N, C-alpha and C positions, 0 to 999 in steps of 0.2 A: 704368242707373237714371238716372232725372231726377235724383238729386243732383250723381249725377259732370257730368250734364251743364251743370248748372248753376253747378256749380266749376269747369269746363271752358274752360265758355263766359267767365267772370269773371273768370279767369286771362289768359284770351287776351287781351280784354280791358284788363285791369293792365298788360298787358306791353305791348300796341299805344300806350296812350295813356302811357305813361313813356316809350316811347322818343319821341312824336313832340311829346309836351311837355318833354322832354329839363331837367327843373325845376333842376338843377348848373346850367345854364348862363345862366342867369337870379341867382346866387348874387349873383354878383361887382358884379351892379348893383343884388340889393339891397342890397350891404352898401355902395356907396355911397350912396344914397339914406339909407340909415338909419343912416350911419355917425355925424351928431351929433345922435344923440336918443337921452333916455334908455333901458334896457333895458327899462322898461313899457312907451312909447310904440313901442320897436322890437318884442316881444309884439302891441300893437296891432297894428301894421300888418301883422304875421306873420297874426295869429287875420283879421282881414277880408278879407286878402288868398287866404285860403286857403276862406272862406268865400263868398269869388265866385266863385270856381275852379268846386268845385262846384257853385254855384246855374247858371253858366252853363252847365257841362254835361250838367245831369242838364236843363235846362229843353228844347238842341236836343234831347236823347234823346227830352223826352217829346214835343216838338211839333215835333220837324224834322219827321215822314214828313205830316203835316198841314199845313205851310206848301208843302211839297212839292204835296202835293193843290191848293190854295189857287193856285201862282204853274202846276200843271199839267204838274211836271217829276217824268218817269218815275222809279224807283229805280234803272235801269240808266244813268241821264245824271246822278245825280245821283253814283253811284259812281265813274263814267268820267270826272265832274270831281273830285271827291274825291281821289280817285288821282294824278291831277294834281296836283295841287294839295298832297297829301302827297310824290309822288315832286320835285318840284321842290322843296319846302323841305328836302328833304333832303340836296341838294347841295352845299349852303354845311357844312352840320353834319359833312361828309365830311372838308372844306377843315379845320376844328375852329373856323368862324366863326357870328355867328347869320345867319339865315337874316330875308334880308329881310322878308318875308313877318311878319315879327313884331315888328319897327321902320321904317319909312321913317323918311326923311329930318325930316319934321315931326315925326314920335314921338320922334325924337330930339333934336332942338334942344326939344322940349316937358319931358321929360326931364332933360335939364342944366340948362333953367331952374330947375324944381321944385330938381334939387341944388345951388343956387346961395342958393335962396331962406335966410333962416336963420326966416325967420315963417310959417311953413306946418302943417297942421292933418296928424297923420300919417294919418291917414283917403285923405287927396285923394291920396296916391301910392298905396292899396292896392288899388283895382281898376284904374285905368289909371296909369302901365302894366302894375304887375307880374300884374294875376291874365289880365287882356288891353290889350296881345295878346301879351303877353311867353310866358306859361304856356296860358291857354285861347284859341289863336288859332285860325286857318282849318283849320288840319290837324286840332287836335283836339277842337274843333266838326265836322268832315267824319265825324270816324273814332268821335266818339257818336251820331251818323244814325244812320253804315254798318251798324253794330253794332245796334241799337236796331229795322233793320229787318228783323233777324235775329229776331226773340227772338217765340217760338211758344207761350209759356207768361206768365201775367203772374209766376210765383213768377223766370223769371228776367231779367222787366225791374228788382224786385226786386233782384235778384241783382245789378246791374249798378249799381243808386242808390247801393247799400248799397259796391262795389266802390268806385265814385267818389268816396265819403267818407271810405272809408279814403286814397286816393290823396290827398284833399282834407289829410287828414290828417299825412300824409307830408312832402304840401308845405310844412307849416308847420314842422313838428318840421325841415327842410331848413335853410328859410328862419332860422329860432331859431337856433340854433347854425350857421351862417354863415360866420362869422368862423375856427372853427375846423375845418371842412372843409377851407376853402380854407386854410388854412395846414397843411393834413395830406396833401392834395392836391396844391396847389400849380396851379401856371395848365396847365402841362404834362400833370398826371394829369386833370384837368377836361378838357382838349383829346381827350386819349386815348379817354376816355370818351362825349366829343361825337360822335368819328369812330365807333366802335362801334354808337352810337343813331343815327346817321344810316346805316349800313348795315342796318340793323334799320327803321328806319323807310322807306328806299326801296325793300326786298322790299316790307311792305305796299303801300306804293303802286302797285308793279306787279302788284302779287296782284289790288286791285281793279280795273286797268284792263284787263287780261287775264280777269278774269271777266266785267264789264260790257259788254266785245267779244265775248267767247264768248255771250252772251244779246242783246246788240242784232243782231249777225251770224254766226249759228249756219252760214249756210251758208258758210263761209270757214274753220269749222272742221272739218267734216265730213272723214274722211279716205277 
């Protein structure tokens, strides 16, 4: 049935995007950037970050295929590249650390400078670095494009957009209650969850690599 197909696709997409973005890993950074803010300003940052994450993922989902077509990149080639990006980003997570693809050295310096400033607009940290690249980084963008290219019905695409909105709402909630979550789980608990997410993320990347290789080089997989 179509309803079951939509639900299954949306559930798979939600689990994949949650594992790849792993918003729990960004809670400590959110706390460090908003520790000196009033609760209402912290709420504004969380809302704007969630909206930015939703926009980035949905735009990638809707325009990704056209961008690939413009640059002459096949779906299989992008799936292979996306699988490599996702798998590569999973290895640091398996060690309980943040991937360098989410933050490079320059971005870390910018984050520190913003954290040290006493006078800055709350919205200035919501888009960068919280939304991009901390949550909606290369892995999330690649995943959204890969899932969108499988869509065979406009209703499935609508379902993916709604799923993205639900995911963004969950990210907002996690950011908003981040002080309670970090106190409850502790750094050890967050590291354990990060490692589990990294394992699922690695499996998603490997699956994308294998599937694209089977389509690009079918003769190698013929028994």
